[in-house]
N, C-alpha and C positions, 0 to 999 in steps of 0.2 A: 674424289683424289685432290680437290683442289688445294684442302689445308695440307696436303705434304707434296706442294709444287715449291722447286727452288731451283733457282739459275744464277746469273748475272747481278740482277736486283737483289734478288734474294739473299744472297752471302753477303753482299754490301751491306743492306741493312740490318743483319743478325750478326755480321761480326762487329758492324759499329758499338752495337748493344751491349755485345760480349765484353769489345772493345774495353767501354765505359764501366761496365763491372767491374772487368779485371784490373782497370788502373786508377780508377776513381772511389769504386766503392759505393758506385751510386747506380739503383735499379730501378725499375717500375714499381708502382703500387701494389701492395698485397692482396687478393681475392680475402675478404675479411668478410667472415659472416657475424656481424655486430659486437667484434671483438676486435681492442683498439687500444692502446694504453698512450703514453702523452707522448713516447718518443716516436710514434706510427708505426712501432713494430707490431704487426699484428699475433694475438695470443691473449690468453686469459690463464689466471692463477688465482686457484681456490687453495692456497696452502693449508688452509686446516682441514680441509678434506682431501687433501691432497692430488687435487686434481691441476695438471698443469698443460696448455692446450697451446697451440700454433699453426695456423694456418700457410702452406708453402704453395708457392705457384712456381712451375719450371715452365722455361718456355726456350725459345731457340735463338742464343744461349745464353741462360741468365736463370739466377735462381733471385727470387724476393719472398722475404725479408734476406738480405745478405746477411744480418748478423740478429741475433737471439741474445737475450740474457737470460739463465736462468740459475735456479738456486740448487748450492751443492748438494749432491746426496739424491736426488727428486728424479723419478723416472719422466720422461715428457712423449705426449701423445701428438704426434705431427698428422697434419690432415694434408697429404701429398696431392695437386692435381696438373697434369701436366696437359698445360696450354701450347707448348711447339707442337709443331707440324713432324718433328723426328720424335723418337723413342730415346727417354731419359728415366734413369733410376734415382735413387737417394740414397746414401750410405755411409754414414758414421767412417771416416777415416778411410773409406773405399771400400770397408768390409762390411758390415751389417746395416739394414734399412729395407729399402723397395725392393720387389722385383723390378724386372723393367717395364716400365709403363709406355701405350702405345698413345698417340696421340688423342688427347680426352680422355683418357681414363683416369680416375681416382683409386688413393689405395692411404689406411689410416695405420700408421707403423709408430710403436712404443720405440723410444730411442733411452740410451743412457740405462741410470745415474749414471752425472757427470761428477767426477772430483778436481777437473782440471780442465784448461779451455780446450776446445776439440773443432774441428773441423768437419763438416760434410758435406759432399758434393757427385755429382752423376760421373761414372765412372766408363762410361763412353770412350773413346781413345780423342784425347783433344778438347773435350767439354770442358773438364774443371780447368786447364789450363784457357781458356776461351772466358771462363768468368761462371761458368756453373758450380758455385760454391758457397756454401754458406759458415758462418763461423759461431761456435758456441761460447760463447762467455759464462764462464760459472762463476757466480756471487755467492760470498761465503765460503769458500775453499778452505780448507784448513790451513796453515803455515807449511811452508814446505811441499803443497801439493801438487803445485806447478812440474810441470815434464822437464828434466834438465834437456837442454838442447846442444847434440851433440854434432861438431862439422867433421864432415866426412869427406873425402875425395868423390868427386864426378863419377856417378857409375854408368856413363856413358861412353859408346866405343871412341876410340879413336884410331887415324888412321898413320899409319906408317910409311911416310913419304918413299922409304928407301925399299919398302917389301915388293916381289915379284908374282906377279899371279903363277897358277899352278901349270903345269905341262898342261892339262887338259882344258885348261881355259882360253876363249875365245870371244873374240871382240862384235860388238853390231856390226854388222854390214854396213858401211855409210853409202851404199850405191842406194839412187832413189829409185824406189820401183817403178817400173813400167807403168802405165795406164791401162787398164783393164778395158777389153772389145767395149763397143755399146756405150752409152748415154748414160744407162741405171747402174748404178753398182751397189749390191747388195752386198750390205757386211754384217760380220757376229761379232760384239764386244762383249765380252765377260769382266763383270767388275769383281774384282779376287782380292785376295791379302795373301802376300806370298813370301818367303822368304827370297832375299835377292842379293846377290853379293854383290857390294858397289867400289870397293876395294880388295884389292891382296888381301885375304884373312877377316872381311869387313863384311856381316851381313846385317841388313834390318827387315822388319814386318815391312814392306813398300805395301801400297796400295797403289794396285796395279788395273791397267786395261790389256785385257788377254797375257796375264802373268808377264807384262815387257813393261821396262821402264825407258825410255818412253814408251808407250802405244804403240800401235801401227803407224806406221808411216802412209799417208794415205794421196792420192795422185789422180788427178782426174782434168776436164778441160770446163772452162766459161761453159754454161748451160749444162751438164752434166748432173743428175740428178742422186743424192746418195740417200741410200736408206739402211740405216743402220741400227739393228736389233740388239737394244742393249740387256741385256739380263746380270741379276745380283746375284755371284753366285760367292759374297762376302759373308760376313757375320755383321754389319752395319749399311746403314742407307749409304745409298750412292747415286751421281746421277750424271749427266755428260752436258757440256755447254760445248756446241762447234763455233769459232768465232766467223766461220766463213756462211755462216746460214743468217737468214733472216727469219726468224721463227720466234712466237711467245714464249718468254722466259718460263711461265706457269703451265708450258704444255710440256714438249718434250722434253725442256730441261728440267722436269721435274725431280724432285728424290725419289728413288723406291726401295723398298724394303727387300732384306734377303729373300729371296727365291722369286722375285717380280721381275717383269718385262716391260720394254717400252719400243716403240719404233720412233724414231729420232729421225724424219726426212726434211732434204731440204735440196734446192736447185742450187749449184751454186752460180751466182750469177756476177759474182766479181772477182778478177785474177789478185794471187798473192799467193803469200807463205804465210800461212794463218796456224794458229793454237789451237787445240782443244783439250780440255779440261774436264773434272768433277767440280761442279759447281756447289756440293751439299755443305753446308754450315757445319763448321768454321771451315771454307772453302780455303784457307791458307795454310791449314795442317792437310788437306786432302790433297792439294797440288804437291806442296812441301815432301810430302813424302809419296810421290811418283804418280800421279794421276792427272798427266796430260800427256802431250803428241804432238802430231803437228800431221796439216793437209796442205797439198800444195797445187793449187787450180792455177795451169800455165795461162798467161797470158797468149790472145791471139796472135799467130805470127811470126811466135817464138821462134828464133834463129835454132839449126841445129848445132850438136856440141859433139866432139866426142864420146863424152860421159859425164854424166850427171850426178852428184853425191847431194848430201842431205844432214845438215848437223842441229842438234837441238841442244841449247847451252842450259842448263837450270844449276842449284844450289843443293847441297845436302846439308841436312840438319841432323847430325846425328842421334839418337837417341840409345840406350843401354843397347848392346848386343843380340842381334834377332828379335827385337821389337821395335814399334814405329818411329819416327823420327820426332824430334823435342821442339814441339807448337811453342813452348816458353822460347826457344832460340828462333824459332821464325818470326816471333813478334818481335822480339831485340833487331834482328835482321843478324844473329850470329851464326854467320853458314861456318859449316866446317872445310868446304869442298866448292869447288866450282867444276862443271864439267861439262864434257860435253858425249851426248849421248849417252847418259845415267852413270858414267863411270871414271873411276878416279883417274886421269892419265891415260885415258882409254889408245888413243891413235900413239901413246909411245910404244907403249907394248906390243901394240899392233897395227903398225903404219901402214898407211893407205897407198897403193903401188900404182904409179902412174907412168907414162911416157913424155921425154921432151919434144916440144913442139906438138904436141896433141892440144887441142882445145877442151877446158872444163868447166863447166859450172856447176857452182856450189850454193844449195838453197841452204839459208842460218835461220832458226825461228829462235826467239831468247822467251823460252819457257817462265824464267824467272824460278820462284814468283816475285822476287824481290830487287835482283841485282841487274845492273845492266852491261852490254856487250861493248865492245869496241873489237871485233873481229877482225884478224892482221894475217896476211900468211907471208913470214918472213923469205924474201930472195923473188919475190915477183911483184908484179904490180897490176889493180884491177883494171882493165879497158871497160868494162862494163858492169853498173852498179843499179839494180832495180830492187825498190826497199818503197815497203808500203804502199803497192800497187802501181806506182809508177817509175819510169826510167829517171836516175838522176846524171847518168852519164852514159856515152854510147861510143864507140868510135867513130869521130870526123876528121875534119883537117886540122883541128885546134892541137890534136895530140894528147887530149886530157887524159890524166892518170889517176885513179883512187888508191888510197892506201889501208884504208879502212872503211867496213861497214858496221854504223855504230848503230845502235840498237836497244829501245828500252825494254823492258819487261812487257811481253804479249807483242812485240812488233818483228818483223820477218820480211825477208827479202832474198835476193841472190847475188853473187859476183860471176865475172868469167875471167879467165885468164889462163895464159900458158906458162912453162918451166923452159928458162932458155938451154940449162947443160942440166948432166948427169947430179946426183947428191941429194942431200938430205933437206927441206923445208918445214920449218916448225910452222907449227899455226896455232896462235894463242888470242885471247882476249887482249888489246894493249893496256888495259888497266892490270899493270906488273903485278899490284898486291894478290892477283889471283892464280897467277901463272904457277906459281910454287904451292897452291892449292887445288891444282888437279886440271885445269885448265889450259890443256897442252896435248897438241897431238903432233904429226909427222907425215908429211907426204915424202915417199922416196921415187924420186924420180928416175927412171933408169937404172945402172948397173951400178948399185951402190951396196955398200955393208951396212945392215942393218942390225947386226949383233950387240953392237953395243947399246942400245935401246932395249932389246928384247931379251937379251940374257941369251940367247942360243942364235 
């Protein structure tokens, strides 16, 4: 299984390779069987005999060569080898070509004849956008044979900021789950692809852990053992990487194929608010499309509070309605929304009810994948701040207060606070460009009317 293993290190390597292919058009050396022309493109051509052949190598996540030149009107034989750890195929315009090839498999396929330029790519979601495509340039095409380009509007879904959820909609419970009894926590995670509503009237085919975005919120103590059984119930490879663990990425973090399972076991040796996510290449697409969550490991001696909440900030990069998110947008950091616990303006529609005078702790994890967070609650001040494993502020005679918990992607921590009087208290990222994109919620303290927020 070593060839199928992925984790943080793996996705960094593969995504850099795929990104270079996408941005620069530079990929590795093609596997050649003694066939090479002066341009370095692997292939052979005997026009008189009508034999035109090319060797093509699929990797994670690139295609080499990334361009071939072919004569107009001639069929092409392509010898395709999957040298990657993941399943790949190779189809002209995403329609005709090889079946899905497992790691190490080969296939010969005849494509064409071509009368105009075309593109061949891997149809696994996100792989084309990550760099798995090859251009076919036709030489000698008849005048006027080139296909005209038609400019059309974007097919991607859009968010209506004025829309309200349906009456049967329920927000994600923000209360931090209680720690399970004992010191060994056995938890089942299913990797799935499922339709999820991310904004009123907008659904995406999200890639999830246990059909949730974010995935389950986990909670434990330093010294606890977490034994996660991950089962891939989806239609593509998936994996999991817990930032709270110290394990080899090529073991527990390896990619598993549909129908497979693995056990990811670790001891929580450090306190903090940690991210977990799928690390299968391109990891940006898997995280950006919903495969992330949070695990909270309490610092020893944590003071009691009246109630604890947990919020995960992330971005949405919308694809077409009921389809996966758009990887090109993710690469360009062109998000449609910044959200708390997976839904646009979620805690505006479902305010978090609290009481004045009580003490609250709010854990925040920025799962990104790319945007930072400046978490702020309007109308109160944090007297305790814990960030990335350490207290940066605690109550003392200096009467110090904090207004923002600043977090880069994959950072986490908590703040503690009280509310002085009944009323509404918005919480936002103080990067205000993102507030109108969904990064807003409300605490409703005491006896306060919330109908203007909820519509009822």
